[in-house]
C-alpha positions as CSV (number, residue, x, y, z in Angstrom):
1,M,0.1,-0.2,0.4
2,T,1.1,3.6,-1.0
3,T,0.0,6.3,-0.6
4,T,0.9,7.9,-4.1
5,N,-1.0,8.9,-7.2
6,P,-3.2,5.8,-8.4
7,S,-1.9,5.9,-12.4
8,D,1.6,5.7,-10.5
9,E,0.3,2.0,-8.9
10,S,2.4,-0.1,-11.6
11,E,6.0,0.0,-13.5
12,I,4.5,1.4,-16.7
13,T,2.4,3.8,-15.6
14,R,4.6,5.2,-12.6
15,S,5.9,8.8,-13.1
16,R,9.4,9.6,-12.3
17,N,7.8,12.5,-9.6
18,A,6.8,8.6,-7.6
19,G,10.4,9.1,-6.8
20,G,11.7,6.7,-3.8
21,T,8.1,5.9,-4.0
22,G,8.3,5.0,-7.4
23,H,11.5,2.6,-7.0
24,T,9.2,0.3,-5.1
25,I,6.7,0.1,-7.0
26,A,8.8,-0.8,-9.7
27,L,10.2,-3.6,-8.3
28,A,7.0,-4.7,-6.4
29,D,5.4,-4.8,-10.1
30,R,8.0,-7.0,-11.7
31,W,8.0,-9.5,-9.0
32,G,4.2,-9.5,-8.9
33,I,3.2,-7.6,-5.7
34,P,0.0,-6.2,-5.8
35,V,0.1,-2.2,-5.6
36,V,-2.5,-0.4,-4.0
37,S,-2.6,3.5,-3.9
38,L,-4.4,4.6,-0.7
39,T,-5.4,8.1,-2.5
40,G,-8.0,5.7,-4.8
41,G,-10.4,6.3,-1.8
42,R,-13.0,3.6,-2.0
43,A,-12.3,2.3,-5.2
44,A,-8.4,1.8,-3.3
45,M,-10.4,-0.3,-0.5
46,E,-12.3,-2.8,-2.9
47,R,-8.9,-3.5,-4.2
48,I,-7.6,-4.4,-1.2
49,S,-10.5,-6.1,-0.3
50,G,-10.3,-8.1,-3.7
51,L,-6.8,-9.0,-2.9
52,A,-7.9,-10.8,0.5
53,A,-10.2,-13.5,-1.2
């Protein structure tokens, strides 16, 4: 989970502005670890609950 821009949730879509968080997002994406930005509000919470299922 992160609090970056929701469009930065994968290595391909992350921006340079994501900084160190962007590097972590890229690594997680390469390893198949889901990345969910908490700034996504309700949509983020729904994605998180879907991961737990």
